[in-house]
PDB file of N, CA, C and O in Angstrom:
ATOM      1  N   MET A   1       0.817  -1.195   0.000  1.00  0.00           N
ATOM      2  CA  MET A   1       0.000   0.000   0.000  1.00  0.00           C
ATOM      3  C   MET A   1       0.858   1.257   0.000  1.00  0.00           C
ATOM      4  O   MET A   1       0.489   2.258  -0.613  1.00  0.00           O
ATOM      5  N   ASP A   2       1.978   1.216   0.667  1.00  0.00           N
ATOM      6  CA  ASP A   2       2.838   2.385   0.756  1.00  0.00           C
ATOM      7  C   ASP A   2       3.368   2.790  -0.615  1.00  0.00           C
ATOM      8  O   ASP A   2       3.463   3.978  -0.925  1.00  0.00           O
ATOM      9  N   ILE A   3       3.707   1.809  -1.426  1.00  0.00           N
ATOM     10  CA  ILE A   3       4.214   2.100  -2.777  1.00  0.00           C
ATOM     11  C   ILE A   3       3.102   2.728  -3.616  1.00  0.00           C
ATOM     12  O   ILE A   3       3.340   3.660  -4.383  1.00  0.00           O
ATOM     13  N   ARG A   4       1.893   2.208  -3.461  1.00  0.00           N
ATOM     14  CA  ARG A   4       0.765   2.748  -4.231  1.00  0.00           C
ATOM     15  C   ARG A   4       0.502   4.205  -3.844  1.00  0.00           C
ATOM     16  O   ARG A   4       0.283   5.044  -4.718  1.00  0.00           O
ATOM     17  N   GLU A   5       0.521   4.510  -2.561  1.00  0.00           N
ATOM     18  CA  GLU A   5       0.288   5.878  -2.104  1.00  0.00           C
ATOM     19  C   GLU A   5       1.374   6.813  -2.620  1.00  0.00           C
ATOM     20  O   GLU A   5       1.087   7.938  -3.029  1.00  0.00           O
ATOM     21  N   GLU A   6       2.627   6.347  -2.601  1.00  0.00           N
ATOM     22  CA  GLU A   6       3.729   7.163  -3.120  1.00  0.00           C
ATOM     23  C   GLU A   6       3.560   7.394  -4.623  1.00  0.00           C
ATOM     24  O   GLU A   6       3.786   8.498  -5.118  1.00  0.00           O
ATOM     25  N   TYR A   7       3.167   6.356  -5.334  1.00  0.00           N
ATOM     26  CA  TYR A   7       2.935   6.457  -6.777  1.00  0.00           C
ATOM     27  C   TYR A   7       1.816   7.457  -7.067  1.00  0.00           C
ATOM     28  O   TYR A   7       1.949   8.292  -7.961  1.00  0.00           O
ATOM     29  N   GLU A   8       0.716   7.378  -6.315  1.00  0.00           N
ATOM     30  CA  GLU A   8      -0.394   8.301  -6.516  1.00  0.00           C
ATOM     31  C   GLU A   8       0.015   9.730  -6.196  1.00  0.00           C
ATOM     32  O   GLU A   8      -0.413  10.662  -6.877  1.00  0.00           O
ATOM     33  N   ALA A   9       0.836   9.915  -5.172  1.00  0.00           N
ATOM     34  CA  ALA A   9       1.311  11.252  -4.817  1.00  0.00           C
ATOM     35  C   ALA A   9       2.171  11.833  -5.936  1.00  0.00           C
ATOM     36  O   ALA A   9       2.054  13.013  -6.267  1.00  0.00           O
ATOM     37  N   ARG A  10       3.026  11.009  -6.511  1.00  0.00           N
ATOM     38  CA  ARG A  10       3.874  11.489  -7.614  1.00  0.00           C
ATOM     39  C   ARG A  10       3.041  11.835  -8.838  1.00  0.00           C
ATOM     40  O   ARG A  10       3.302  12.834  -9.508  1.00  0.00           O
ATOM     41  N   ILE A  11       2.047  11.017  -9.129  1.00  0.00           N
ATOM     42  CA  ILE A  11       1.155  11.299 -10.267  1.00  0.00           C
ATOM     43  C   ILE A  11       0.400  12.598 -10.021  1.00  0.00           C
ATOM     44  O   ILE A  11       0.236  13.404 -10.936  1.00  0.00           O
ATOM     45  N   LYS A  12      -0.055  12.802  -8.800  1.00  0.00           N
ATOM     46  CA  LYS A  12      -0.782  14.042  -8.460  1.00  0.00           C
ATOM     47  C   LYS A  12       0.123  15.258  -8.625  1.00  0.00           C
ATOM     48  O   LYS A  12      -0.313  16.287  -9.140  1.00  0.00           O
ATOM     49  N   LYS A  13       1.383  15.148  -8.193  1.00  0.00           N
ATOM     50  CA  LYS A  13       2.325  16.252  -8.366  1.00  0.00           C
ATOM     51  C   LYS A  13       2.533  16.553  -9.845  1.00  0.00           C
ATOM     52  O   LYS A  13       2.575  17.717 -10.244  1.00  0.00           O
ATOM     53  N   LEU A  14       2.660  15.518 -10.651  1.00  0.00           N
ATOM     54  CA  LEU A  14       2.846  15.698 -12.088  1.00  0.00           C
ATOM     55  C   LEU A  14       1.612  16.342 -12.713  1.00  0.00           C
ATOM     56  O   LEU A  14       1.737  17.241 -13.544  1.00  0.00           O
ATOM     57  N   GLU A  15       0.437  15.894 -12.326  1.00  0.00           N
ATOM     58  CA  GLU A  15      -0.796  16.481 -12.855  1.00  0.00           C
ATOM     59  C   GLU A  15      -0.911  17.948 -12.455  1.00  0.00           C
ATOM     60  O   GLU A  15      -1.306  18.784 -13.268  1.00  0.00           O
ATOM     61  N   ASP A  16      -0.572  18.260 -11.220  1.00  0.00           N
ATOM     62  CA  ASP A  16      -0.620  19.656 -10.760  1.00  0.00           C
ATOM     63  C   ASP A  16       0.369  20.518 -11.531  1.00  0.00           C
ATOM     64  O   ASP A  16       0.055  21.655 -11.882  1.00  0.00           O
ATOM     65  N   PHE A  17       1.562  19.991 -11.799  1.00  0.00           N
ATOM     66  CA  PHE A  17       2.561  20.732 -12.562  1.00  0.00           C
ATOM     67  C   PHE A  17       2.060  21.006 -13.972  1.00  0.00           C
ATOM     68  O   PHE A  17       2.186  22.121 -14.478  1.00  0.00           O
ATOM     69  N   ILE A  18       1.493  19.985 -14.600  1.00  0.00           N
ATOM     70  CA  ILE A  18       0.969  20.157 -15.958  1.00  0.00           C
ATOM     71  C   ILE A  18      -0.178  21.156 -15.951  1.00  0.00           C
ATOM     72  O   ILE A  18      -0.297  21.975 -16.863  1.00  0.00           O
ATOM     73  N   GLU A  19      -1.014  21.091 -14.936  1.00  0.00           N
ATOM     74  CA  GLU A  19      -2.139  22.031 -14.829  1.00  0.00           C
ATOM     75  C   GLU A  19      -1.647  23.457 -14.691  1.00  0.00           C
ATOM     76  O   GLU A  19      -2.229  24.372 -15.274  1.00  0.00           O
ATOM     77  N   ASP A  20      -0.575  23.662 -13.923  1.00  0.00           N
ATOM     78  CA  ASP A  20      -0.059  25.005 -13.686  1.00  0.00           C
ATOM     79  C   ASP A  20       0.791  25.532 -14.833  1.00  0.00           C
ATOM     80  O   ASP A  20       0.741  26.724 -15.137  1.00  0.00           O
ATOM     81  N   LYS A  21       1.567  24.672 -15.474  1.00  0.00           N
ATOM     82  CA  LYS A  21       2.545  25.126 -16.455  1.00  0.00           C
ATOM     83  C   LYS A  21       2.316  24.602 -17.868  1.00  0.00           C
ATOM     84  O   LYS A  21       2.980  25.046 -18.805  1.00  0.00           O
ATOM     85  N   GLY A  22       1.404  23.682 -18.030  1.00  0.00           N
ATOM     86  CA  GLY A  22       1.221  23.018 -19.315  1.00  0.00           C
ATOM     87  C   GLY A  22       0.437  23.845 -20.315  1.00  0.00           C
ATOM     88  O   GLY A  22       0.021  24.972 -20.045  1.00  0.00           O
ATOM     89  N   LEU A  23       0.253  23.244 -21.478  1.00  0.00           N
ATOM     90  CA  LEU A  23      -0.515  23.883 -22.533  1.00  0.00           C
ATOM     91  C   LEU A  23      -1.956  24.072 -22.078  1.00  0.00           C
ATOM     92  O   LEU A  23      -2.574  23.155 -21.539  1.00  0.00           O
ATOM     93  N   GLY A  24      -2.467  25.238 -22.296  1.00  0.00           N
ATOM     94  CA  GLY A  24      -3.848  25.526 -21.949  1.00  0.00           C
ATOM     95  C   GLY A  24      -4.071  25.855 -20.489  1.00  0.00           C
ATOM     96  O   GLY A  24      -5.216  25.935 -20.044  1.00  0.00           O
ATOM     97  N   SER A  25      -2.997  26.047 -19.732  1.00  0.00           N
ATOM     98  CA  SER A  25      -3.168  26.317 -18.302  1.00  0.00           C
ATOM     99  C   SER A  25      -3.883  27.642 -18.057  1.00  0.00           C
ATOM    100  O   SER A  25      -4.670  27.758 -17.118  1.00  0.00           O
ATOM    101  N   LYS A  26      -3.614  28.635 -18.891  1.00  0.00           N
ATOM    102  CA  LYS A  26      -4.292  29.930 -18.725  1.00  0.00           C
ATOM    103  C   LYS A  26      -5.783  29.799 -19.003  1.00  0.00           C
ATOM    104  O   LYS A  26      -6.609  30.360 -18.283  1.00  0.00           O
ATOM    105  N   GLN A  27      -6.124  29.049 -20.061  1.00  0.00           N
ATOM    106  CA  GLN A  27      -7.527  28.857 -20.390  1.00  0.00           C
ATOM    107  C   GLN A  27      -8.230  28.059 -19.295  1.00  0.00           C
ATOM    108  O   GLN A  27      -9.391  28.316 -18.977  1.00  0.00           O
ATOM    109  N   LEU A  28      -7.515  27.088 -18.719  1.00  0.00           N
ATOM    110  CA  LEU A  28      -8.101  26.289 -17.647  1.00  0.00           C
ATOM    111  C   LEU A  28      -8.389  27.155 -16.430  1.00  0.00           C
ATOM    112  O   LEU A  28      -9.442  27.016 -15.808  1.00  0.00           O
ATOM    113  N   LYS A  29      -7.473  28.039 -16.086  1.00  0.00           N
ATOM    114  CA  LYS A  29      -7.683  28.935 -14.947  1.00  0.00           C
ATOM    115  C   LYS A  29      -8.868  29.853 -15.194  1.00  0.00           C
ATOM    116  O   LYS A  29      -9.675  30.090 -14.296  1.00  0.00           O
ATOM    117  N   LYS A  30      -8.972  30.371 -16.421  1.00  0.00           N
ATOM    118  CA  LYS A  30     -10.100  31.241 -16.757  1.00  0.00           C
ATOM    119  C   LYS A  30     -11.415  30.467 -16.679  1.00  0.00           C
ATOM    120  O   LYS A  30     -12.414  30.979 -16.172  1.00  0.00           O
ATOM    121  N   ALA A  31     -11.410  29.238 -17.179  1.00  0.00           N
ATOM    122  CA  ALA A  31     -12.623  28.425 -17.160  1.00  0.00           C
ATOM    123  C   ALA A  31     -13.049  28.114 -15.730  1.00  0.00           C
ATOM    124  O   ALA A  31     -14.240  28.126 -15.422  1.00  0.00           O
ATOM    125  N   LYS A  32     -12.088  27.838 -14.859  1.00  0.00           N
ATOM    126  CA  LYS A  32     -12.417  27.566 -13.461  1.00  0.00           C
ATOM    127  C   LYS A  32     -13.016  28.809 -12.798  1.00  0.00           C
ATOM    128  O   LYS A  32     -13.961  28.704 -12.016  1.00  0.00           O
ATOM    129  N   LYS A  33     -12.470  29.970 -13.110  1.00  0.00           N
ATOM    130  CA  LYS A  33     -12.982  31.212 -12.533  1.00  0.00           C
ATOM    131  C   LYS A  33     -14.410  31.476 -13.013  1.00  0.00           C
ATOM    132  O   LYS A  33     -15.273  31.859 -12.223  1.00  0.00           O
ATOM    133  N   VAL A  34     -14.653  31.274 -14.295  1.00  0.00           N
ATOM    134  CA  VAL A  34     -15.994  31.469 -14.852  1.00  0.00           C
ATOM    135  C   VAL A  34     -16.964  30.478 -14.221  1.00  0.00           C
ATOM    136  O   VAL A  34     -18.095  30.837 -13.893  1.00  0.00           O
ATOM    137  N   GLN A  35     -16.523  29.228 -14.051  1.00  0.00           N
ATOM    138  CA  GLN A  35     -17.388  28.212 -13.461  1.00  0.00           C
ATOM    139  C   GLN A  35     -17.755  28.566 -12.028  1.00  0.00           C
ATOM    140  O   GLN A  35     -18.900  28.384 -11.616  1.00  0.00           O
ATOM    141  N   ARG A  36     -16.783  29.076 -11.259  1.00  0.00           N
ATOM    142  CA  ARG A  36     -17.079  29.497  -9.885  1.00  0.00           C
ATOM    143  C   ARG A  36     -18.094  30.626  -9.868  1.00  0.00           C
ATOM    144  O   ARG A  36     -18.999  30.642  -9.034  1.00  0.00           O
ATOM    145  N   THR A  37     -17.943  31.568 -10.788  1.00  0.00           N
ATOM    146  CA  THR A  37     -18.869  32.698 -10.864  1.00  0.00           C
ATOM    147  C   THR A  37     -20.275  32.221 -11.208  1.00  0.00           C
ATOM    148  O   THR A  37     -21.256  32.678 -10.619  1.00  0.00           O
ATOM    149  N   ILE A  38     -20.366  31.312 -12.151  1.00  0.00           N
ATOM    150  CA  ILE A  38     -21.675  30.766 -12.543  1.00  0.00           C
ATOM    151  C   ILE A  38     -22.300  30.013 -11.383  1.00  0.00           C
ATOM    152  O   ILE A  38     -23.491  30.164 -11.109  1.00  0.00           O
ATOM    153  N   ASN A  39     -21.499  29.199 -10.697  1.00  0.00           N
ATOM    154  CA  ASN A  39     -22.028  28.441  -9.556  1.00  0.00           C
ATOM    155  C   ASN A  39     -22.538  29.377  -8.470  1.00  0.00           C
ATOM    156  O   ASN A  39     -23.599  29.139  -7.892  1.00  0.00           O
ATOM    157  N   ALA A  40     -21.794  30.436  -8.190  1.00  0.00           N
ATOM    158  CA  ALA A  40     -22.222  31.399  -7.168  1.00  0.00           C
ATOM    159  C   ALA A  40     -23.512  32.084  -7.597  1.00  0.00           C
ATOM    160  O   ALA A  40     -24.406  32.291  -6.777  1.00  0.00           O
ATOM    161  N   SER A  41     -23.616  32.437  -8.869  1.00  0.00           N
ATOM    162  CA  SER A  41     -24.826  33.095  -9.373  1.00  0.00           C
ATOM    163  C   SER A  41     -26.035  32.176  -9.279  1.00  0.00           C
ATOM    164  O   SER A  41     -27.117  32.611  -8.884  1.00  0.00           O
ATOM    165  N   VAL A  42     -25.862  30.933  -9.634  1.00  0.00           N
ATOM    166  CA  VAL A  42     -26.965  29.975  -9.559  1.00  0.00           C
ATOM    167  C   VAL A  42     -27.388  29.758  -8.112  1.00  0.00           C
ATOM    168  O   VAL A  42     -28.582  29.687  -7.817  1.00  0.00           O
ATOM    169  N   LEU A  43     -26.427  29.653  -7.216  1.00  0.00           N
ATOM    170  CA  LEU A  43     -26.745  29.491  -5.798  1.00  0.00           C
ATOM    171  C   LEU A  43     -27.504  30.702  -5.266  1.00  0.00           C
ATOM    172  O   LEU A  43     -28.511  30.553  -4.574  1.00  0.00           O
ATOM    173  N   LEU A  44     -27.026  31.887  -5.587  1.00  0.00           N
ATOM    174  CA  LEU A  44     -27.696  33.102  -5.136  1.00  0.00           C
ATOM    175  C   LEU A  44     -29.101  33.208  -5.718  1.00  0.00           C
ATOM    176  O   LEU A  44     -30.043  33.555  -5.006  1.00  0.00           O
ATOM    177  N   GLY A  45     -29.245  32.916  -6.987  1.00  0.00           N
ATOM    178  CA  GLY A  45     -30.564  32.944  -7.620  1.00  0.00           C
ATOM    179  C   GLY A  45     -31.515  31.941  -6.984  1.00  0.00           C
ATOM    180  O   GLY A  45     -32.694  32.236  -6.791  1.00  0.00           O
ATOM    181  N   GLY A  46     -31.013  30.770  -6.662  1.00  0.00           N
ATOM    182  CA  GLY A  46     -31.838  29.759  -6.003  1.00  0.00           C
ATOM    183  C   GLY A  46     -32.293  30.200  -4.628  1.00  0.00           C
ATOM    184  O   GLY A  46     -33.447  30.005  -4.248  1.00  0.00           O
ATOM    185  N   LEU A  47     -31.371  30.801  -3.884  1.00  0.00           N
ATOM    186  CA  LEU A  47     -31.735  31.285  -2.550  1.00  0.00           C
ATOM    187  C   LEU A  47     -32.783  32.394  -2.625  1.00  0.00           C
ATOM    188  O   LEU A  47     -33.714  32.430  -1.820  1.00  0.00           O
ATOM    189  N   ILE A  48     -32.629  33.291  -3.587  1.00  0.00           N
ATOM    190  CA  ILE A  48     -33.609  34.368  -3.766  1.00  0.00           C
ATOM    191  C   ILE A  48     -34.967  33.792  -4.153  1.00  0.00           C
ATOM    192  O   ILE A  48     -36.001  34.252  -3.670  1.00  0.00           O
ATOM    193  N   ALA A  49     -34.963  32.790  -5.023  1.00  0.00           N
ATOM    194  CA  ALA A  49     -36.222  32.165  -5.440  1.00  0.00           C
ATOM    195  C   ALA A  49     -36.905  31.477  -4.268  1.00  0.00           C
ATOM    196  O   ALA A  49     -38.118  31.598  -4.098  1.00  0.00           O
ATOM    197  N   ILE A  50     -36.142  30.765  -3.468  1.00  0.00           N
ATOM    198  CA  ILE A  50     -36.713  30.081  -2.304  1.00  0.00           C
ATOM    199  C   ILE A  50     -37.282  31.100  -1.323  1.00  0.00           C
ATOM    200  O   ILE A  50     -38.373  30.908  -0.786  1.00  0.00           O
ATOM    201  N   ALA A  51     -36.539  32.186  -1.089  1.00  0.00           N
ATOM    202  CA  ALA A  51     -37.030  33.226  -0.186  1.00  0.00           C
ATOM    203  C   ALA A  51     -38.308  33.858  -0.734  1.00  0.00           C
ATOM    204  O   ALA A  51     -39.242  34.124   0.022  1.00  0.00           O
ATOM    205  N   GLY A  52     -38.353  34.096  -2.032  1.00  0.00           N
ATOM    206  CA  GLY A  52     -39.546  34.681  -2.644  1.00  0.00           C
ATOM    207  C   GLY A  52     -40.756  33.780  -2.535  1.00  0.00           C
ATOM    208  O   GLY A  52     -41.851  34.243  -2.216  1.00  0.00           O
ATOM    209  N   VAL A  53     -40.572  32.502  -2.796  1.00  0.00           N
ATOM    210  CA  VAL A  53     -41.685  31.553  -2.697  1.00  0.00           C
ATOM    211  C   VAL A  53     -42.148  31.439  -1.251  1.00  0.00           C
ATOM    212  O   VAL A  53     -43.347  31.352  -0.985  1.00  0.00           O
ATOM    213  N   THR A  54     -41.209  31.440  -0.324  1.00  0.00           N
ATOM    214  CA  THR A  54     -41.557  31.367   1.098  1.00  0.00           C
ATOM    215  C   THR A  54     -42.364  32.588   1.516  1.00  0.00           C
ATOM    216  O   THR A  54     -43.392  32.454   2.180  1.00  0.00           O
ATOM    217  N   LEU A  55     -41.907  33.776   1.134  1.00  0.00           N
ATOM    218  CA  LEU A  55     -42.646  34.992   1.474  1.00  0.00           C
ATOM    219  C   LEU A  55     -44.021  35.010   0.821  1.00  0.00           C
ATOM    220  O   LEU A  55     -44.992  35.432   1.447  1.00  0.00           O
ATOM    221  N   TRP A  56     -44.118  34.567  -0.405  1.00  0.00           N
ATOM    222  CA  TRP A  56     -45.395  34.525  -1.099  1.00  0.00           C
ATOM    223  C   TRP A  56     -46.360  33.573  -0.369  1.00  0.00           C
ATOM    224  O   TRP A  56     -47.537  33.884  -0.183  1.00  0.00           O
ATOM    225  N   ALA A  57     -45.831  32.406   0.039  1.00  0.00           N
ATOM    226  CA  ALA A  57     -46.679  31.416   0.719  1.00  0.00           C
ATOM    227  C   ALA A  57     -47.146  31.940   2.076  1.00  0.00           C
ATOM    228  O   ALA A  57     -48.282  31.690   2.478  1.00  0.00           O
ATOM    229  N   ILE A  58     -46.292  32.653   2.770  1.00  0.00           N
ATOM    230  CA  ILE A  58     -46.660  33.193   4.087  1.00  0.00           C
ATOM    231  C   ILE A  58     -47.701  34.292   3.940  1.00  0.00           C
ATOM    232  O   ILE A  58     -48.662  34.334   4.709  1.00  0.00           O
ATOM    233  N   ASN A  59     -47.531  35.178   2.972  1.00  0.00           N
ATOM    234  CA  ASN A  59     -48.417  36.334   2.809  1.00  0.00           C
ATOM    235  C   ASN A  59     -49.661  36.054   1.968  1.00  0.00           C
ATOM    236  O   ASN A  59     -50.491  36.946   1.791  1.00  0.00           O
ATOM    237  N   ARG A  60     -49.802  34.869   1.462  1.00  0.00           N
ATOM    238  CA  ARG A  60     -50.930  34.521   0.589  1.00  0.00           C
ATOM    239  C   ARG A  60     -52.247  34.521   1.346  1.00  0.00           C
ATOM    240  O   ARG A  60     -53.298  34.835   0.788  1.00  0.00           O
ATOM    241  N   ASP A  61     -52.182  34.177   2.586  1.00  0.00           N
ATOM    242  CA  ASP A  61     -53.420  34.090   3.392  1.00  0.00           C
ATOM    243  C   ASP A  61     -53.867  35.419   3.757  1.00  0.00           C
ATOM    244  O   ASP A  61     -54.886  35.564   4.431  1.00  0.00           O
TER     245      ASP A  61
END
């Protein structure tokens, strides 16, 4: 198991290096930033929708 964990750690380091310095790394960083922004927007929109439906249901009577 120890050899496998060491092997996986080395592969992870190599993948991280390629992600940071490899071809398309700038585009990948931009895509991750855009994805985070979209996720935050969807979460915020969902929370606003839930709050709106809750207020509507409370005030309907």
